[in-house]
SEKOLDREN-57136 format. One record per residue: residue in three letters; x, y, z of N, C-alpha, C in turn; residue number from 0. Coordinates in nm, 4 decimals, decimal comma. Layout:
# residues N
<r = ALA | nx = X | ny = Y | nz = Z | cax = X | cay = Y | caz = Z | cx = X | cy = Y | cz = Z | k = NUM>
...
This chain:
# residues 76
<r = MET | nx = 0,9042 | ny = 1,1923 | nz = 0,2057 | cax = 0,8190 | cay = 1,1318 | caz = 0,1065 | cx = 0,8987 | cy = 1,0324 | cz = 0,0189 | k = 0>
<r = ALA | nx = 0,8396 | ny = 0,9231 | nz = -0,0164 | cax = 0,9075 | cay = 0,8220 | caz = -0,0962 | cx = 0,9038 | cy = 0,8605 | cz = -0,2429 | k = 1>
<r = MET | nx = 1,0120 | ny = 0,8251 | nz = -0,3133 | cax = 1,0212 | cay = 0,8474 | caz = -0,4578 | cx = 0,9984 | cy = 0,7196 | cz = -0,5303 | k = 2>
<r = GLU | nx = 0,9318 | ny = 0,7221 | nz = -0,6435 | cax = 0,9098 | cay = 0,6022 | caz = -0,7175 | cx = 1,0174 | cy = 0,5735 | cz = -0,8202 | k = 3>
<r = ASN | nx = 1,0506 | ny = 0,4458 | nz = -0,8372 | cax = 1,1461 | cay = 0,4135 | caz = -0,9394 | cx = 1,0704 | cy = 0,3754 | cz = -1,0691 | k = 4>
<r = SER | nx = 1,1397 | ny = 0,3307 | nz = -1,1715 | cax = 1,0807 | cay = 0,3070 | caz = -1,2996 | cx = 0,9846 | cy = 0,1868 | cz = -1,2996 | k = 5>
<r = GLU | nx = 0,9828 | ny = 0,1041 | nz = -1,1947 | cax = 0,8944 | cay = -0,0132 | caz = -1,1892 | cx = 0,7777 | cy = 0,0031 | cz = -1,1050 | k = 6>
<r = GLY | nx = 0,7433 | ny = 0,1265 | nz = -1,0632 | cax = 0,6287 | cay = 0,1510 | caz = -0,9816 | cx = 0,6493 | cy = 0,1185 | cz = -0,8373 | k = 7>
<r = SER | nx = 0,7694 | ny = 0,1129 | nz = -0,7911 | cax = 0,8021 | cay = 0,0858 | caz = -0,6519 | cx = 0,8412 | cy = 0,2185 | cz = -0,5866 | k = 8>
<r = ALA | nx = 0,8277 | ny = 0,2222 | nz = -0,4520 | cax = 0,8628 | cay = 0,3410 | caz = -0,3837 | cx = 0,9844 | cy = 0,3112 | cz = -0,2989 | k = 9>
<r = ALA | nx = 1,0768 | ny = 0,4065 | nz = -0,2967 | cax = 1,1942 | cay = 0,3963 | caz = -0,2105 | cx = 1,1426 | cy = 0,4134 | cz = -0,0671 | k = 10>
<r = VAL | nx = 1,1957 | ny = 0,3368 | nz = 0,0232 | cax = 1,1529 | cay = 0,3443 | caz = 0,1589 | cx = 1,2184 | cy = 0,4597 | cz = 0,2302 | k = 11>
<r = PRO | nx = 1,1421 | ny = 0,5492 | nz = 0,2902 | cax = 1,2012 | cay = 0,6629 | caz = 0,3642 | cx = 1,2881 | cy = 0,6108 | cz = 0,4763 | k = 12>
<r = GLY | nx = 1,3921 | ny = 0,6911 | nz = 0,5126 | cax = 1,4856 | cay = 0,6551 | caz = 0,6144 | cx = 1,4226 | cy = 0,6045 | cz = 0,7451 | k = 13>
<r = ASP | nx = 1,3148 | ny = 0,6709 | nz = 0,7872 | cax = 1,2547 | cay = 0,6377 | caz = 0,9176 | cx = 1,1806 | cy = 0,5078 | cz = 0,9122 | k = 14>
<r = HIS | nx = 1,1624 | ny = 0,4477 | nz = 0,7950 | cax = 1,0941 | cay = 0,3184 | caz = 0,7830 | cx = 1,1915 | cy = 0,2121 | cz = 0,7325 | k = 15>
<r = ALA | nx = 1,3172 | ny = 0,2458 | nz = 0,7113 | cax = 1,4101 | cay = 0,1542 | caz = 0,6509 | cx = 1,4262 | cy = 0,0266 | cz = 0,7281 | k = 16>
<r = GLY | nx = 1,4100 | ny = 0,0243 | nz = 0,8589 | cax = 1,4262 | cay = -0,0929 | caz = 0,9365 | cx = 1,2958 | cy = -0,1686 | cz = 0,9633 | k = 17>
<r = SER | nx = 1,1878 | ny = -0,1237 | nz = 0,9073 | cax = 1,0548 | cay = -0,1822 | caz = 0,9304 | cx = 1,0415 | cy = -0,3126 | cz = 0,8539 | k = 18>
<r = ALA | nx = 0,9338 | ny = -0,3875 | nz = 0,8865 | cax = 0,9035 | cay = -0,5112 | caz = 0,8143 | cx = 0,8810 | cy = -0,4868 | cz = 0,6668 | k = 19>
<r = ILE | nx = 0,8318 | ny = -0,3692 | nz = 0,6364 | cax = 0,8057 | cay = -0,3371 | caz = 0,4938 | cx = 0,9324 | cy = -0,3433 | cz = 0,4132 | k = 20>
<r = ALA | nx = 1,0392 | ny = -0,2971 | nz = 0,4679 | cax = 1,1658 | cay = -0,2875 | caz = 0,3935 | cx = 1,2669 | cy = -0,3951 | cz = 0,4366 | k = 21>
<r = SER | nx = 1,2200 | ny = -0,5024 | nz = 0,4848 | cax = 1,3145 | cay = -0,6010 | caz = 0,5408 | cx = 1,4158 | cy = -0,6562 | cz = 0,4439 | k = 22>
<r = ASP | nx = 1,3764 | ny = -0,6788 | nz = 0,3190 | cax = 1,4665 | cay = -0,7382 | caz = 0,2208 | cx = 1,5163 | cy = -0,6460 | cz = 0,1141 | k = 23>
<r = SER | nx = 1,4596 | ny = -0,5294 | nz = 0,1008 | cax = 1,4903 | cay = -0,4441 | caz = -0,0123 | cx = 1,4675 | cy = -0,2951 | cz = 0,0258 | k = 24>
<r = THR | nx = 1,5304 | ny = -0,2100 | nz = -0,0537 | cax = 1,5134 | cay = -0,0662 | caz = -0,0266 | cx = 1,3913 | cy = -0,0132 | cz = -0,1087 | k = 25>
<r = THR | nx = 1,3330 | ny = -0,0951 | nz = -0,1912 | cax = 1,2175 | cay = -0,0537 | caz = -0,2693 | cx = 1,1079 | cy = -0,1546 | cz = -0,2443 | k = 26>
<r = ILE | nx = 0,9844 | ny = -0,1017 | nz = -0,2504 | cax = 0,8674 | cay = -0,1869 | caz = -0,2374 | cx = 0,7658 | cy = -0,1450 | cz = -0,3416 | k = 27>
<r = SER | nx = 0,6806 | ny = -0,2359 | nz = -0,3828 | cax = 0,5853 | cay = -0,2018 | caz = -0,4825 | cx = 0,4658 | cy = -0,1207 | cz = -0,4178 | k = 28>
<r = ILE | nx = 0,3915 | ny = -0,0541 | nz = -0,4957 | cax = 0,2742 | cay = 0,0184 | caz = -0,4494 | cx = 0,1803 | cy = -0,0835 | cz = -0,3786 | k = 29>
<r = ASP | nx = 0,1571 | ny = -0,1990 | nz = -0,4448 | cax = 0,0726 | cay = -0,2966 | caz = -0,3827 | cx = 0,1228 | cy = -0,3433 | cz = -0,2478 | k = 30>
<r = GLN | nx = 0,2500 | ny = -0,3648 | nz = -0,2325 | cax = 0,3070 | cay = -0,4085 | caz = -0,1040 | cx = 0,2879 | cy = -0,3014 | cz = 0,0014 | k = 31>
<r = LEU | nx = 0,3100 | ny = -0,1751 | nz = -0,0360 | cax = 0,2950 | cay = -0,0634 | caz = 0,0553 | cx = 0,1491 | cy = -0,0544 | cz = 0,1081 | k = 32>
<r = ILE | nx = 0,0550 | ny = -0,0619 | nz = 0,0146 | cax = -0,0875 | cay = -0,0547 | caz = 0,0506 | cx = -0,1284 | cy = -0,1748 | cz = 0,1338 | k = 33>
<r = GLU | nx = -0,0809 | ny = -0,2933 | nz = 0,0985 | cax = -0,1154 | cay = -0,4155 | caz = 0,1707 | cx = -0,0559 | cy = -0,4086 | cz = 0,3132 | k = 34>
<r = SER | nx = 0,0624 | ny = -0,3586 | nz = 0,3299 | cax = 0,1198 | cay = -0,3449 | caz = 0,4610 | cx = 0,0398 | cy = -0,2421 | cz = 0,5447 | k = 35>
<r = TRP | nx = 0,0040 | ny = -0,1318 | nz = 0,4858 | cax = -0,0800 | cay = -0,0356 | caz = 0,5610 | cx = -0,2124 | cy = -0,0996 | cz = 0,5964 | k = 36>
<r = TRP | nx = -0,2769 | ny = -0,1719 | nz = 0,5063 | cax = -0,4068 | cay = -0,2372 | caz = 0,5341 | cx = -0,3903 | cy = -0,3318 | cz = 0,6545 | k = 37>
<r = GLN | nx = -0,2881 | ny = -0,4177 | nz = 0,6542 | cax = -0,2637 | cay = -0,5103 | caz = 0,7646 | cx = -0,2379 | cy = -0,4407 | cz = 0,8957 | k = 38>
<r = ASP | nx = -0,1739 | ny = -0,3255 | nz = 0,8906 | cax = -0,1516 | cay = -0,2505 | caz = 1,0118 | cx = -0,2747 | cy = -0,1877 | cz = 1,0698 | k = 39>
<r = HIS | nx = -0,3766 | ny = -0,1579 | nz = 0,9898 | cax = -0,4900 | cay = -0,0773 | caz = 1,0349 | cx = -0,6246 | cy = -0,1482 | cz = 1,0352 | k = 40>
<r = PHE | nx = -0,6480 | ny = -0,2442 | nz = 0,9543 | cax = -0,7881 | cay = -0,2976 | caz = 0,9433 | cx = -0,8183 | cy = -0,4268 | cz = 1,0164 | k = 41>
<r = PRO | nx = -0,7373 | ny = -0,5288 | nz = 1,0126 | cax = -0,7713 | cay = -0,6466 | caz = 1,0905 | cx = -0,7890 | cy = -0,6163 | cz = 1,2377 | k = 42>
<r = GLY | nx = -0,8948 | ny = -0,6610 | nz = 1,2955 | cax = -0,9222 | cay = -0,6331 | caz = 1,4354 | cx = -0,9936 | cy = -0,5000 | cz = 1,4647 | k = 43>
<r = SER | nx = -1,0101 | ny = -0,4248 | nz = 1,3561 | cax = -1,0733 | cay = -0,2937 | caz = 1,3750 | cx = -1,2283 | cy = -0,3093 | cz = 1,3745 | k = 44>
<r = ALA | nx = -1,3002 | ny = -0,2008 | nz = 1,3993 | cax = -1,4432 | cay = -0,2004 | caz = 1,3950 | cx = -1,4921 | cy = -0,2383 | cz = 1,2500 | k = 45>
<r = VAL | nx = -1,4175 | ny = -0,1959 | nz = 1,1535 | cax = -1,4521 | cay = -0,2320 | caz = 1,0113 | cx = -1,4481 | cy = -0,3781 | cz = 0,9944 | k = 46>
<r = ALA | nx = -1,3529 | ny = -0,4465 | nz = 1,0561 | cax = -1,3376 | cay = -0,5924 | caz = 1,0403 | cx = -1,4561 | cy = -0,6708 | cz = 1,1039 | k = 47>
<r = ARG | nx = -1,5304 | ny = -0,6026 | nz = 1,1903 | cax = -1,6423 | cay = -0,6730 | caz = 1,2596 | cx = -1,7731 | cy = -0,6528 | cz = 1,1851 | k = 48>
<r = ASP | nx = -1,7709 | ny = -0,5786 | nz = 1,0757 | cax = -1,8930 | cay = -0,5570 | caz = 0,9960 | cx = -1,8645 | cy = -0,5927 | cz = 0,8539 | k = 49>
<r = THR | nx = -1,9321 | ny = -0,7014 | nz = 0,8057 | cax = -1,8988 | cay = -0,7529 | caz = 0,6744 | cx = -1,9210 | cy = -0,6516 | cz = 0,5633 | k = 50>
<r = GLN | nx = -2,0286 | ny = -0,5746 | nz = 0,5660 | cax = -2,0501 | cay = -0,4773 | caz = 0,4645 | cx = -1,9426 | cy = -0,3684 | cz = 0,4613 | k = 51>
<r = ALA | nx = -1,9091 | ny = -0,3229 | nz = 0,5823 | cax = -1,8019 | cay = -0,2212 | caz = 0,5929 | cx = -1,6682 | cy = -0,2769 | cz = 0,5456 | k = 52>
<r = TRP | nx = -1,6345 | ny = -0,4020 | nz = 0,5834 | cax = -1,5148 | cay = -0,4639 | caz = 0,5421 | cx = -1,5087 | cy = -0,4757 | cz = 0,3885 | k = 53>
<r = ASN | nx = -1,6193 | ny = -0,5237 | nz = 0,3282 | cax = -1,6209 | cay = -0,5396 | caz = 0,1832 | cx = -1,6054 | cy = -0,4040 | cz = 0,1125 | k = 54>
<r = ALA | nx = -1,6697 | ny = -0,3007 | nz = 0,1657 | cax = -1,6570 | cay = -0,1667 | caz = 0,1034 | cx = -1,5126 | cy = -0,1143 | cz = 0,1167 | k = 55>
<r = ALA | nx = -1,4541 | ny = -0,1272 | nz = 0,2336 | cax = -1,3174 | cay = -0,0854 | caz = 0,2527 | cx = -1,2158 | cy = -0,1655 | cz = 0,1706 | k = 56>
<r = PHE | nx = -1,2376 | ny = -0,2959 | nz = 0,1588 | cax = -1,1517 | cay = -0,3805 | caz = 0,0792 | cx = -1,1595 | cy = -0,3404 | cz = -0,0681 | k = 57>
<r = ALA | nx = -1,2812 | ny = -0,3205 | nz = -0,1183 | cax = -1,3018 | cay = -0,2774 | caz = -0,2551 | cx = -1,2337 | cy = -0,1425 | cz = -0,2817 | k = 58>
<r = ALA | nx = -1,2444 | ny = -0,0520 | nz = -0,1874 | cax = -1,1743 | cay = 0,0799 | caz = -0,1992 | cx = -1,0229 | cy = 0,0630 | cz = -0,2031 | k = 59>
<r = LYS | nx = -0,9714 | ny = -0,0286 | nz = -0,1230 | cax = -0,8247 | cay = -0,0525 | caz = -0,1192 | cx = -0,7808 | cy = -0,1025 | cz = -0,2578 | k = 60>
<r = GLU | nx = -0,8532 | ny = -0,1945 | nz = -0,3124 | cax = -0,8165 | cay = -0,2503 | caz = -0,4456 | cx = -0,8328 | cy = -0,1484 | cz = -0,5525 | k = 61>
<r = ALA | nx = -0,9336 | ny = -0,0633 | nz = -0,5419 | cax = -0,9490 | cay = 0,0467 | caz = -0,6408 | cx = -0,8398 | cy = 0,1477 | cz = -0,6301 | k = 62>
<r = LEU | nx = -0,7880 | ny = 0,1757 | nz = -0,5078 | cax = -0,6769 | cay = 0,2656 | caz = -0,4879 | cx = -0,5538 | cy = 0,2097 | cz = -0,5585 | k = 63>
<r = LYS | nx = -0,5297 | ny = 0,0821 | nz = -0,5407 | cax = -0,4095 | cay = 0,0211 | caz = -0,6057 | cx = -0,4200 | cy = 0,0369 | cz = -0,7572 | k = 64>
<r = ARG | nx = -0,5374 | ny = 0,0112 | nz = -0,8133 | cax = -0,5543 | cay = 0,0248 | caz = -0,9588 | cx = -0,5372 | cy = 0,1718 | cz = -1,0031 | k = 65>
<r = LEU | nx = -0,5935 | ny = 0,2651 | nz = -0,9290 | cax = -0,5827 | cay = 0,4044 | caz = -0,9597 | cx = -0,4355 | cy = 0,4526 | cz = -0,9530 | k = 66>
<r = LEU | nx = -0,3645 | ny = 0,4144 | nz = -0,8508 | cax = -0,2259 | cay = 0,4613 | caz = -0,8409 | cx = -0,1406 | cy = 0,4014 | cz = -0,9516 | k = 67>
<r = LYS | nx = -0,1625 | ny = 0,2728 | nz = -0,9850 | cax = -0,0894 | cay = 0,2144 | caz = -1,0991 | cx = -0,1198 | cy = 0,2909 | cz = -1,2315 | k = 68>
<r = ARG | nx = -0,2473 | ny = 0,3188 | nz = -1,2554 | cax = -0,2906 | cay = 0,3890 | caz = -1,3762 | cx = -0,2312 | cy = 0,5283 | cz = -1,3805 | k = 69>
<r = GLU | nx = -0,2303 | ny = 0,5975 | nz = -1,2693 | cax = -0,1742 | cay = 0,7339 | caz = -1,2636 | cx = -0,0239 | cy = 0,7290 | cz = -1,2859 | k = 70>
<r = TYR | nx = 0,0391 | ny = 0,6271 | nz = -1,2267 | cax = 0,1868 | cay = 0,6153 | caz = -1,2450 | cx = 0,2206 | cy = 0,5874 | cz = -1,3861 | k = 71>
<r = LEU | nx = 0,1446 | ny = 0,5042 | nz = -1,4570 | cax = 0,1693 | cay = 0,4708 | caz = -1,5936 | cx = 0,1465 | cy = 0,5912 | cz = -1,6846 | k = 72>
<r = THR | nx = 0,0491 | ny = 0,6729 | nz = -1,6508 | cax = 0,0233 | cay = 0,7923 | caz = -1,7416 | cx = 0,1273 | cy = 0,9025 | cz = -1,7173 | k = 73>
<r = CYS | nx = 0,1910 | ny = 0,9024 | nz = -1,6012 | cax = 0,2948 | cay = 0,9997 | caz = -1,5732 | cx = 0,4289 | cy = 0,9664 | cz = -1,6324 | k = 74>
<r = ASN | nx = 0,4486 | ny = 0,8433 | nz = -1,6626 | cax = 0,5819 | cay = 0,7958 | caz = -1,7118 | cx = 0,5778 | cy = 0,7547 | cz = -1,8515 | k = 75>
């Protein structure tokens, strides 16, 4: 499991240290982590072929980023 630093970034676990996510740094922001996951899973999927489903999933992704940031700020 990744640990967060004081700037809301997550340390990259060892098994992902060589991935594109961690190419330039050992820490990534929550937004970058979520965006990378999104790009790995949604483009070209069944969700991508349905506008309403895509819009709902995209809105949920953005809400998740806001929620995680808010939770992180209240914990620190």
